[in-house]
KEKE-3310 file (N, C-alpha, C; in steps of 0.2 Angstrom, whole numbers, plus 5000, padded with zeros to 4 digits):
npx = (4846:4864:4876:4889:4904:4917:4925:4936:4930:4928:4922:4912:4898:4894:4882:4879:4886:4897:4906:4923:4920:4913:4899:4895:4883:4882:4884:4897:4910:4921:4936:4939:4951:4953:4942:4934:4942:4948:4937:4928:4928:4924:4920:4909:4892:4890:4881:4878:4880:4871:4859:4859:4858:4846:4837:4838:4833:4819:4815:4819:4826:4833:4836:4840:4855:4850:4843:4843:4853:4857:4864:4875:4884:4885:4892:4904:4909:4912:4921:4932:4934:4940:4950:4958:4958:4953:4951:4948:4937:4923:4919:4907:4905:4904:4913:4930:4937:4929:4931:4945:4944:4937:4946:4957:4952:4948:4961:4966:4956:4960:4973:4974:4981:4987:4995:5000:5009:5011:5014:5024:5017:5006:4988:4973:4960:4947:4940:4940:4951:4956:4960:4969:4979:4984:4995:4994:4993:4984:4971:4968:4958:4959:4953:4956:4969:4982:4994:4995:4999:5013:5023:5033:5046:5042:5047:5059:5068:5076:5072:5060:5063:5070:5059:5051:5059:5058:5044:5037:5031:5019:5012:4999:4995:5002:4999:4998:4998:4993:4998:5004:4992:4987:4999:5006:5008:5017:5027:5027:5042:5045:5053:5052:5039:5038:5047:5039:5029:5036:5040:5028:5024:5033:5031:5018:5009:4996:4996:4990:4984:4980:4970:4961:4962:4970:4966:4955:4958:4965:4979:4983:4984:4973:4974:4986:4996:4998:5008:5019:5025:5016:5004:4993:4986:4974:4964:4959:4946:4938:4933:4934:4926:4912:4910:4905:4894:4891:4901:4911:4924:4931:4943:4947:4958:4958:4962:4958:4945:4928:4915:4899:4893:4905:4908:4899:4886:4874:4870:4880:4883:4871:4856:4857:4870:4877:4872:4878:4892:4894:4890:4901:4912:4908:4909:4922:4928:4922:4926:4939:4947:4957:4968:4968:4970:4984:4990:4987:4991:5005:5009:5006:5013:5026:5026:5024:5036:5045:5041:5043:5050:5046:5050:5049:5040:5029:5021:5008:4999:4984:4986:4994:5008:5014:5028:5033:5045:5042:5028:5012:4999:4995:4996:4987:4976:4976:4975:4962:4954:4957:4958:4949:4951:4951:4962:4972:4978:4991:4998:5011:5016:5021:5017:5006:4991:4985:4971:4962:4946:4946:4943:4948:4954:4967:4964:4959:4970:4980:4974:4975:4989:4993:4988:4993:5007:5007:5004:5014:5025:5022:5024:5037:5054:5058:5070:5084)
npy = (4885:4888:4899:4893:4891:4898:4909:4920:4933:4951:4960:4969:4977:4983:4994:5005:5014:5025:5032:5032:5027:5018:5014:5008:4998:5005:5018:5022:5028:5022:5022:5015:5007:4995:4990:4979:4967:4973:4976:4987:4999:5012:5018:5017:5015:5024:5037:5037:5023:5017:5022:5017:5003:5002:5008:4998:4987:4990:4988:4975:4962:4949:4937:4922:4917:4913:4922:4937:4950:4965:4974:4967:4968:4981:4983:4976:4984:4996:4992:4988:5001:5008:4999:4997:4985:4981:4971:4960:4947:4945:4936:4933:4931:4926:4927:4930:4917:4909:4916:4913:4899:4897:4903:4895:4883:4887:4888:4875:4869:4875:4872:4859:4853:4850:4854:4867:4882:4890:4902:4903:4909:4913:4917:4911:4908:4898:4887:4872:4870:4883:4884:4873:4880:4888:4894:4887:4874:4872:4876:4867:4853:4835:4831:4842:4841:4839:4834:4842:4855:4867:4874:4889:4900:4917:4929:4923:4920:4910:4898:4897:4896:4883:4875:4876:4869:4856:4854:4860:4855:4850:4860:4870:4882:4897:4905:4920:4933:4950:4959:4951:4949:4942:4936:4947:4959:4958:4962:4957:4957:4968:4963:4949:4946:4949:4938:4928:4929:4928:4914:4907:4910:4903:4890:4888:4888:4897:4913:4918:4932:4936:4947:4950:4955:4966:4973:4984:4998:4999:4999:5011:5010:5003:4989:4980:4974:4982:4991:4986:4981:4971:4959:4948:4932:4929:4937:4939:4945:4953:4957:4973:4976:4976:4984:4978:4971:4955:4951:4946:4943:4937:4942:4938:4933:4935:4925:4913:4902:4903:4891:4884:4880:4877:4885:4891:4899:4902:4914:4923:4939:4944:4956:4965:4963:4968:4981:4986:4984:4993:5005:5006:5008:5019:5029:5028:5033:5046:5052:5051:5041:5032:5040:5047:5036:5033:5045:5048:5036:5036:5047:5042:5031:5036:5044:5033:5026:5033:5031:5025:5008:5003:4992:4990:4996:4991:4992:4997:5012:5011:4999:4993:4987:4986:4982:4978:4978:4968:4957:4961:4960:4964:4978:4981:4978:4987:4999:4997:4996:5007:5018:5017:5012:5002:4990:4978:4961:4949:4934:4935:4938:4950:4960:4973:4976:4989:4994:5004:5012:5019:5032:5039:5052:5065:5069:5058:5050:5057:5056:5043:5041:5049:5042:5029:5032:5036:5024:5015:5022:5020:5006:5005:5001:5009:5021:5020)
npz = (5073:5070:5063:5053:5060:5055:5054:5063:5073:5074:5088:5083:5075:5061:5055:5046:5032:5024:5011:5016:5028:5042:5053:5069:5078:5090:5087:5085:5075:5062:5053:5038:5032:5025:5017:5017:5012:5001:4993:4993:4982:4976:4987:5002:5000:4989:4981:4967:4964:4973:4967:4954:4956:4963:4954:4944:4950:4951:4938:4933:4941:4940:4927:4919:4910:4898:4890:4880:4886:4885:4894:4898:4887:4887:4898:4895:4885:4892:4901:4892:4887:4899:4903:4892:4885:4871:4861:4868:4875:4887:4900:4912:4930:4947:4958:4964:4966:4957:4945:4943:4943:4931:4922:4923:4918:4905:4900:4900:4892:4880:4877:4879:4889:4906:4917:4928:4932:4947:4961:4975:4990:4985:4983:4976:4978:4985:4980:4970:4959:4960:4974:4974:4967:4976:4988:5001:5012:5022:5019:5009:5006:5006:4993:4985:4982:4971:4958:4948:4949:4950:4961:4962:4967:4969:4957:4953:4940:4935:4941:4935:4922:4922:4926:4915:4906:4911:4911:4901:4889:4894:4900:4904:4909:4916:4932:4940:4952:4950:4960:4974:4987:4999:5002:5007:5000:4989:4976:4959:4949:4935:4925:4928:4925:4912:4908:4911:4902:4890:4891:4891:4878:4871:4875:4872:4882:4892:4899:4914:4923:4938:4944:4954:4967:4965:4954:4945:4946:4958:4959:4954:4941:4929:4929:4939:4932:4921:4924:4919:4903:4895:4889:4895:4892:4899:4910:4927:4937:4951:4967:4969:4958:4959:4970:4982:4978:4973:4960:4946:4934:4918:4907:4890:4879:4861:4853:4859:4857:4859:4864:4863:4879:4885:4896:4910:4920:4933:4940:4936:4929:4930:4930:4941:4945:4934:4934:4946:4943:4932:4937:4946:4937:4930:4941:4944:4932:4931:4944:4943:4950:4948:4946:4958:4967:4963:4967:4980:4986:4983:4991:5004:5006:5005:5018:5027:5026:5035:5048:5065:5067:5055:5043:5029:5015:5004:4988:4976:4971:4980:4986:4998:5008:5024:5031:5047:5061:5069:5074:5068:5074:5087:5085:5075:5082:5092:5084:5080:5091:5099:5091:5081:5068:5054:5048:5038:5038:5034:5026:5030:5045:5050:5042:5039:5030:5019:5011:5006:5002:4985:4984:4995:5004:5009:5021:5028:5027:5034:5047:5049:5049:5060:5070:5069:5070:5084:5090:5086:5092:5105:5106:5104:5111:5127:5129:5140)
capx = (4852:4869:4880:4895:4909:4924:4928:4937:4926:4929:4916:4910:4893:4893:4875:4879:4893:4897:4913:4928:4919:4907:4897:4892:4876:4882:4885:4904:4913:4927:4939:4939:4957:4953:4937:4932:4947:4949:4931:4925:4932:4922:4917:4903:4885:4890:4874:4877:4880:4864:4853:4859:4856:4839:4833:4837:4828:4812:4814:4820:4832:4836:4834:4846:4859:4847:4840:4847:4854:4861:4868:4882:4888:4887:4898:4910:4912:4914:4927:4937:4936:4944:4956:4962:4958:4948:4949:4947:4930:4922:4915:4905:4903:4902:4918:4937:4938:4926:4935:4951:4942:4936:4952:4961:4948:4949:4968:4966:4953:4963:4980:4973:4986:4984:5000:5000:5014:5009:5020:5024:5014:5000:4981:4969:4953:4945:4937:4944:4957:4959:4963:4975:4984:4985:5001:4992:4990:4979:4965:4967:4956:4962:4950:4959:4977:4984:5001:4995:5002:5020:5025:5040:5047:5041:5053:5065:5067:5080:5068:5054:5066:5071:5052:5049:5063:5055:5036:5035:5026:5013:5010:4993:4995:5005:4995:5002:4994:4996:5002:5001:4989:4987:5006:5010:5009:5023:5026:5031:5046:5043:5057:5050:5032:5040:5050:5033:5025:5040:5040:5021:5024:5038:5029:5011:5005:4993:4998:4984:4985:4975:4969:4955:4962:4974:4963:4950:4961:4968:4986:4984:4982:4967:4976:4992:5001:4999:5014:5023:5023:5014:4997:4992:4980:4968:4964:4953:4944:4932:4933:4932:4922:4905:4910:4901:4889:4895:4902:4918:4924:4938:4945:4949:4962:4954:4964:4954:4939:4922:4911:4893:4893:4912:4908:4892:4884:4867:4870:4885:4881:4864:4855:4859:4878:4879:4871:4883:4899:4893:4891:4908:4916:4906:4911:4929:4930:4920:4929:4946:4949:4964:4973:4968:4974:4991:4993:4987:4996:5012:5011:5005:5019:5032:5026:5025:5043:5048:5039:5048:5048:5044:5056:5049:5034:5028:5014:5007:4993:4981:4987:5000:5010:5019:5031:5036:5051:5038:5022:5008:4993:4994:4996:4981:4971:4976:4972:4955:4950:4959:4958:4943:4953:4951:4967:4972:4984:4993:5001:5017:5014:5024:5015:5000:4989:4981:4967:4956:4942:4950:4941:4950:4958:4973:4962:4959:4977:4983:4971:4978:4996:4994:4986:4998:5013:5006:5004:5021:5029:5020:5027:5045:5057:5059:5077:5086)
capy = (4884:4893:4900:4888:4895:4897:4916:4924:4939:4957:4962:4975:4976:4988:4995:5010:5016:5030:5034:5028:5026:5013:5015:5002:4999:5010:5025:5024:5028:5018:5023:5009:5006:4988:4989:4972:4964:4977:4976:4994:5003:5019:5021:5014:5018:5029:5039:5034:5016:5015:5024:5013:4996:5003:5009:4992:4982:4992:4986:4968:4960:4943:4931:4918:4918:4910:4927:4943:4955:4970:4977:4963:4970:4988:4982:4974:4990:5001:4989:4989:5008:5010:4995:4996:4978:4982:4965:4954:4945:4945:4931:4936:4926:4929:4928:4929:4910:4907:4918:4909:4892:4897:4905:4889:4878:4889:4887:4868:4868:4878:4869:4851:4851:4850:4857:4874:4884:4895:4904:4903:4915:4915:4915:4912:4906:4892:4882:4866:4872:4889:4882:4869:4884:4893:4891:4886:4868:4872:4877:4862:4847:4830:4831:4847:4840:4836:4835:4847:4862:4867:4881:4891:4906:4923:4933:4919:4918:4904:4893:4897:4893:4876:4872:4876:4864:4850:4853:4864:4851:4848:4866:4873:4889:4900:4910:4925:4939:4957:4960:4946:4952:4938:4935:4952:4964:4956:4964:4953:4962:4969:4958:4943:4946:4948:4932:4923:4930:4924:4907:4905:4910:4898:4883:4887:4889:4903:4917:4921:4937:4936:4954:4950:4961:4972:4976:4990:5004:4999:5000:5017:5009:4999:4982:4981:4971:4987:4994:4982:4981:4965:4958:4941:4929:4929:4942:4938:4951:4953:4962:4980:4976:4977:4988:4975:4967:4949:4951:4944:4941:4935:4945:4932:4934:4933:4918:4908:4901:4901:4886:4884:4874:4876:4888:4893:4901:4904:4921:4928:4944:4946:4963:4969:4963:4973:4988:4987:4985:4999:5011:5007:5011:5026:5033:5028:5038:5053:5055:5050:5037:5029:5045:5048:5030:5034:5051:5047:5030:5039:5051:5038:5026:5041:5045:5027:5024:5037:5029:5020:5001:5001:4989:4990:4998:4989:4992:5002:5015:5010:4992:4994:4982:4989:4977:4980:4974:4964:4955:4967:4959:4969:4985:4981:4977:4994:5004:4996:4997:5014:5023:5015:5011:4995:4988:4971:4957:4945:4928:4937:4940:4956:4964:4975:4978:4994:4993:5008:5014:5023:5039:5041:5059:5066:5070:5052:5047:5060:5054:5036:5042:5051:5036:5024:5034:5035:5017:5013:5025:5016:4999:5005:5000:5015:5022:5020)
capz = (5069:5070:5057:5053:5064:5051:5054:5069:5072:5079:5092:5080:5071:5057:5053:5041:5030:5019:5009:5019:5035:5044:5059:5072:5081:5095:5084:5084:5068:5061:5047:5034:5027:5022:5012:5016:5008:4994:4989:4992:4977:4975:4993:5004:4998:4984:4979:4960:4964:4976:4963:4948:4958:4965:4948:4940:4954:4950:4932:4933:4945:4938:4923:4918:4904:4892:4886:4878:4891:4883:4899:4898:4882:4889:4903:4891:4881:4897:4903:4887:4887:4904:4904:4886:4882:4866:4857:4872:4877:4894:4903:4919:4935:4954:4963:4962:4965:4951:4939:4942:4940:4923:4918:4922:4914:4898:4898:4899:4886:4874:4876:4880:4894:4913:4922:4929:4937:4952:4964:4983:4993:4981:4985:4971:4980:4990:4976:4968:4955:4963:4980:4972:4965:4982:4992:5008:5012:5028:5016:5004:5008:5002:4987:4981:4981:4964:4956:4942:4951:4952:4965:4961:4971:4965:4955:4952:4933:4934:4943:4930:4916:4924:4926:4908:4903:4913:4911:4895:4884:4898:4903:4901:4911:4922:4935:4944:4954:4948:4966:4979:4992:5005:5003:5010:4995:4986:4969:4954:4946:4928:4921:4929:4922:4905:4907:4911:4895:4884:4892:4889:4871:4869:4876:4870:4888:4893:4905:4918:4928:4943:4946:4958:4972:4962:4948:4945:4948:4965:4959:4951:4934:4929:4931:4941:4927:4917:4926:4915:4896:4893:4888:4896:4888:4903:4916:4931:4941:4956:4973:4968:4952:4961:4976:4987:4975:4970:4952:4944:4927:4915:4901:4887:4873:4855:4850:4863:4854:4863:4861:4868:4884:4888:4902:4912:4927:4934:4943:4933:4924:4930:4929:4946:4945:4928:4936:4951:4939:4927:4942:4948:4931:4929:4946:4943:4927:4933:4949:4942:4956:4947:4948:4966:4970:4962:4970:4988:4988:4983:4997:5010:5006:5007:5025:5031:5027:5040:5054:5069:5067:5049:5040:5022:5013:4997:4985:4970:4972:4987:4988:5002:5013:5028:5035:5053:5063:5074:5072:5068:5076:5092:5083:5072:5087:5095:5080:5079:5098:5102:5086:5077:5061:5051:5043:5036:5040:5028:5029:5033:5052:5052:5037:5039:5023:5018:5005:5007:4996:4980:4985:5001:5004:5013:5028:5031:5027:5040:5053:5050:5050:5067:5075:5068:5073:5091:5092:5085:5097:5111:5106:5104:5118:5130:5131:5147)
cpx = (4857:4873:4887:4901:4916:4928:4929:4934:4928:4922:4913:4904:4891:4885:4874:4886:4892:4905:4918:4927:4913:4905:4894:4886:4876:4883:4892:4906:4920:4930:4941:4945:4958:4948:4935:4936:4947:4943:4928:4930:4930:4919:4910:4897:4886:4884:4873:4876:4873:4858:4853:4856:4848:4835:4832:4833:4821:4810:4814:4827:4836:4832:4841:4849:4856:4843:4845:4847:4859:4866:4875:4886:4890:4892:4904:4913:4915:4921:4933:4939:4941:4950:4960:4962:4953:4946:4948:4939:4929:4917:4913:4903:4902:4907:4925:4939:4935:4929:4941:4950:4941:4942:4957:4958:4949:4956:4969:4962:4957:4970:4979:4978:4983:4989:4999:5006:5011:5015:5019:5021:5007:4993:4977:4962:4953:4941:4942:4951:4960:4963:4970:4981:4986:4990:4999:4989:4984:4972:4963:4964:4959:4959:4953:4966:4978:4991:5001:4998:5009:5021:5032:5040:5046:5047:5059:5064:5071:5076:5062:5057:5067:5064:5050:5052:5060:5048:5033:5029:5019:5009:5004:4993:5000:5001:4999:4997:4998:5000:4999:4998:4990:4994:5010:5011:5016:5022:5030:5035:5044:5047:5055:5043:5034:5043:5044:5030:5029:5040:5033:5021:5028:5035:5021:5006:5001:4995:4991:4986:4979:4975:4963:4956:4966:4972:4958:4952:4965:4976:4988:4984:4976:4968:4983:4998:5002:5005:5020:5021:5022:5006:4996:4986:4974:4969:4958:4952:4938:4932:4930:4927:4915:4904:4905:4896:4893:4895:4909:4918:4931:4938:4949:4952:4958:4956:4961:4947:4933:4918:4905:4894:4900:4912:4901:4891:4877:4867:4874:4882:4874:4863:4858:4867:4880:4878:4877:4890:4899:4894:4898:4913:4914:4909:4919:4931:4928:4924:4937:4950:4955:4969:4974:4972:4982:4994:4993:4991:5003:5014:5010:5011:5026:5032:5027:5032:5047:5046:5043:5045:5046:5050:5055:5041:5034:5021:5014:5000:4991:4981:4994:5001:5015:5022:5035:5042:5048:5032:5017:5001:4991:4993:4989:4975:4970:4973:4964:4951:4951:4958:4952:4945:4954:4958:4967:4978:4986:4996:5008:5015:5016:5021:5008:4998:4984:4977:4961:4952:4947:4948:4944:4955:4963:4970:4961:4966:4981:4981:4974:4986:4998:4993:4991:5005:5013:5007:5011:5026:5028:5023:5034:5048:5059:5067:5078:5091)
cpy = (4890:4894:4896:4893:4894:4904:4918:4931:4945:4958:4969:4974:4982:4989:5000:5012:5021:5032:5029:5026:5021:5015:5009:5003:5004:5017:5027:5023:5025:5021:5017:5009:4999:4987:4982:4968:4967:4977:4983:4998:5010:5022:5017:5018:5024:5031:5036:5027:5014:5016:5019:5006:4997:5003:5002:4987:4984:4989:4978:4967:4954:4940:4928:4920:4915:4915:4933:4948:4960:4974:4973:4966:4978:4988:4980:4980:4995:4998:4990:4996:5010:5006:4995:4990:4978:4976:4959:4953:4945:4940:4933:4930:4929:4931:4927:4922:4907:4909:4915:4902:4892:4899:4898:4883:4880:4887:4879:4866:4869:4874:4861:4849:4852:4853:4864:4876:4890:4897:4904:4910:4917:4913:4917:4910:4900:4887:4877:4868:4878:4888:4878:4874:4889:4890:4891:4879:4867:4873:4872:4856:4842:4830:4837:4846:4836:4838:4839:4853:4862:4874:4883:4898:4912:4927:4929:4916:4912:4898:4892:4894:4885:4872:4871:4870:4857:4849:4857:4861:4850:4854:4869:4881:4891:4906:4914:4931:4945:4960:4955:4950:4948:4937:4941:4958:4963:4958:4959:4959:4962:4964:4951:4942:4945:4941:4927:4923:4927:4917:4904:4905:4905:4891:4882:4887:4896:4907:4920:4926:4938:4943:4955:4955:4967:4975:4982:4996:5005:5001:5007:5016:5004:4992:4983:4979:4977:4992:4991:4981:4974:4964:4950:4938:4929:4933:4941:4944:4950:4958:4969:4981:4978:4981:4985:4970:4961:4949:4950:4943:4939:4938:4939:4935:4932:4927:4912:4907:4899:4895:4885:4878:4874:4879:4890:4895:4903:4911:4926:4932:4945:4954:4967:4969:4968:4980:4990:4989:4991:5005:5012:5010:5018:5031:5034:5033:5045:5056:5054:5047:5034:5034:5047:5042:5031:5039:5050:5041:5032:5043:5047:5034:5030:5042:5039:5025:5028:5036:5024:5013:4999:4999:4990:4992:4996:4991:4997:5005:5014:5003:4992:4989:4986:4984:4980:4976:4969:4962:4961:4966:4963:4976:4986:4982:4984:4999:5003:4998:5004:5020:5022:5015:5004:4995:4980:4967:4953:4938:4929:4941:4947:4962:4966:4978:4984:4994:4997:5010:5019:5030:5042:5048:5059:5067:5063:5049:5051:5058:5047:5037:5044:5046:5031:5026:5034:5028:5014:5016:5021:5009:4999:5005:5007:5016:5022:5025)
cpz = (5070:5064:5058:5055:5060:5051:5061:5068:5077:5082:5090:5075:5067:5055:5047:5039:5024:5017:5012:5026:5036:5051:5062:5075:5087:5093:5083:5077:5067:5054:5044:5029:5025:5017:5011:5012:5001:4990:4988:4988:4977:4981:4995:5002:4994:4981:4972:4960:4967:4971:4957:4950:4959:4959:4944:4943:4952:4943:4931:4936:4942:4932:4921:4911:4898:4888:4884:4884:4889:4888:4900:4893:4883:4894:4900:4888:4886:4900:4898:4887:4893:4905:4898:4882:4877:4862:4861:4873:4884:4895:4911:4924:4942:4959:4960:4961:4959:4945:4938:4940:4933:4919:4917:4918:4906:4895:4896:4893:4880:4872:4876:4885:4901:4918:4922:4934:4941:4956:4972:4985:4990:4984:4979:4972:4984:4986:4973:4965:4958:4969:4979:4970:4970:4986:5000:5009:5018:5025:5010:5007:5003:4994:4982:4979:4975:4962:4950:4943:4953:4955:4964:4965:4966:4963:4954:4945:4932:4936:4938:4924:4916:4923:4919:4904:4904:4911:4905:4891:4888:4901:4900:4903:4916:4925:4940:4946:4952:4954:4971:4985:4999:5007:5006:5006:4993:4978:4964:4950:4938:4923:4922:4925:4914:4903:4907:4904:4890:4885:4890:4881:4868:4869:4874:4876:4888:4899:4908:4923:4932:4946:4951:4964:4969:4956:4950:4949:4955:4965:4956:4943:4934:4932:4934:4936:4922:4919:4922:4908:4894:4892:4889:4892:4892:4909:4920:4936:4946:4961:4971:4962:4954:4967:4982:4984:4972:4963:4951:4936:4924:4908:4897:4880:4867:4852:4854:4860:4859:4859:4866:4873:4888:4895:4904:4919:4927:4935:4939:4928:4924:4930:4935:4947:4939:4930:4941:4947:4935:4932:4944:4943:4930:4934:4946:4938:4929:4938:4949:4948:4954:4948:4955:4969:4969:4967:4978:4990:4988:4990:5004:5011:5008:5015:5029:5031:5032:5047:5058:5068:5060:5045:5032:5021:5006:4994:4979:4972:4979:4988:4992:5007:5017:5033:5041:5056:5069:5071:5073:5071:5082:5090:5079:5077:5091:5091:5079:5086:5100:5097:5081:5070:5059:5047:5042:5038:5033:5031:5032:5039:5053:5047:5038:5032:5024:5011:5005:5001:4991:4981:4991:4999:5009:5020:5032:5032:5033:5046:5055:5052:5058:5072:5075:5071:5081:5093:5091:5090:5104:5112:5105:5111:5120:5131:5138:5149)
residu = (UNK:UNK:UNK:UNK:UNK:UNK:UNK:UNK:UNK:UNK:UNK:UNK:UNK:UNK:UNK:UNK:UNK:UNK:UNK:UNK:UNK:UNK:UNK:UNK:UNK:UNK:UNK:UNK:UNK:UNK:UNK:UNK:UNK:UNK:UNK:UNK:UNK:UNK:UNK:UNK:UNK:UNK:UNK:UNK:UNK:UNK:UNK:UNK:UNK:UNK:UNK:UNK:UNK:UNK:UNK:UNK:UNK:UNK:UNK:UNK:UNK:UNK:UNK:UNK:UNK:UNK:UNK:UNK:UNK:UNK:UNK:UNK:UNK:UNK:UNK:UNK:UNK:UNK:UNK:UNK:UNK:UNK:UNK:UNK:UNK:UNK:UNK:UNK:UNK:UNK:UNK:UNK:UNK:UNK:UNK:UNK:UNK:UNK:UNK:UNK:UNK:UNK:UNK:UNK:UNK:UNK:UNK:UNK:UNK:UNK:UNK:UNK:UNK:UNK:UNK:UNK:UNK:UNK:UNK:UNK:UNK:UNK:UNK:UNK:UNK:UNK:UNK:UNK:UNK:UNK:UNK:UNK:UNK:UNK:UNK:UNK:UNK:UNK:UNK:UNK:UNK:UNK:UNK:UNK:UNK:UNK:UNK:UNK:UNK:UNK:UNK:UNK:UNK:UNK:UNK:UNK:UNK:UNK:UNK:UNK:UNK:UNK:UNK:UNK:UNK:UNK:UNK:UNK:UNK:UNK:UNK:UNK:UNK:UNK:UNK:UNK:UNK:UNK:UNK:UNK:UNK:UNK:UNK:UNK:UNK:UNK:UNK:UNK:UNK:UNK:UNK:UNK:UNK:UNK:UNK:UNK:UNK:UNK:UNK:UNK:UNK:UNK:UNK:UNK:UNK:UNK:UNK:UNK:UNK:UNK:UNK:UNK:UNK:UNK:UNK:UNK:UNK:UNK:UNK:UNK:UNK:UNK:UNK:UNK:UNK:UNK:UNK:UNK:UNK:UNK:UNK:UNK:UNK:UNK:UNK:UNK:UNK:UNK:UNK:UNK:UNK:UNK:UNK:UNK:UNK:UNK:UNK:UNK:UNK:UNK:UNK:UNK:UNK:UNK:UNK:UNK:UNK:UNK:UNK:UNK:UNK:UNK:UNK:UNK:UNK:UNK:UNK:UNK:UNK:UNK:UNK:UNK:UNK:UNK:UNK:UNK:UNK:UNK:UNK:UNK:UNK:UNK:UNK:UNK:UNK:UNK:UNK:UNK:UNK:UNK:UNK:UNK:UNK:UNK:UNK:UNK:UNK:UNK:UNK:UNK:UNK:UNK:UNK:UNK:UNK:UNK:UNK:UNK:UNK:UNK:UNK:UNK:UNK:UNK:UNK:UNK:UNK:UNK:UNK:UNK:UNK:UNK:UNK:UNK:UNK:UNK:UNK:UNK:UNK:UNK:UNK:UNK:UNK:UNK:UNK:UNK:UNK:UNK:UNK:UNK:UNK:UNK:UNK:UNK:UNK:UNK:UNK:UNK:UNK:UNK:UNK:UNK:UNK:UNK:UNK:UNK:UNK:UNK:UNK:UNK:UNK:UNK:UNK:UNK:UNK:UNK:UNK:UNK:UNK:UNK:UNK:UNK:UNK:UNK:UNK:UNK:UNK:UNK:UNK:UNK:UNK:UNK:UNK:UNK)
# end
């Protein structure tokens, strides 16, 4: 039997990792500035993380959500301490797509409606409703296609207000990323997010902030939307939440009533997932990783703006998009093969994504800048 071939693969086999580095089976070391799609938040194989999960496994690794699990409440309290969402509730699941599925379902349950506004360039996952809310028809099977989702341009307040006039009475939710990741690190403007919140309040729809990639300190604040003064009804999170262990969640406004049976999961919130998520929060707090993400990100973006061929640098904290004046695929390949540095791509072919572990320091940043500058100068047209 073979593995179903759905991923284009680099010819690299990582066998060990520590901090911001991974090593392959040949012993070659790579600087990881992508973190497996922003998953590695506190660094690979952090000692506290490893110890927390290993200790839990010695006690009990799994039981279903049919029994008392105080670790879930412990995780909820730690999340509210770091995020500031003290009066919200937590539903635990396994992946970002599943978090968005449950948020969309909650919005529909609460409002009794079915229409959803999403935005061009969005990526919310690959499952039923999440992929229907994703602006990429190539990954939507016929079974996923529905007229319940309305796609609007990001940061276009007029288009949003027009859609409210036409669909307001049918609208269950508006879903928007704290920062668009796959879309090329596109930031929703503060005034735009505030307009979404006002529109939802006016129509009775729920505002869902997808913080799957931009949450857990990556932007320099716990959630990227906290750079703007608003509180959404639902917040989804995953990726950096478990530093590689599959765990995700939805933060739920207290006005949304829970009922037995309305949501459910077999693996969500299991003992090991809670241990991983708690370890991440403990390390984030102890090592001040949100502050580090802000400070290192500011310095990195400042330096990137002065490099040849860089058209625009977008981002917050350590979620950074570098738009070049040409496609970046060859440059990413050169960084990987000649300088052993992992970076990421996006749906914008000219935009390279940087999503390093939040523990990264200036030593790693300087190494990347030196390599990136060398590659960019090599690809610049030579003067005659």
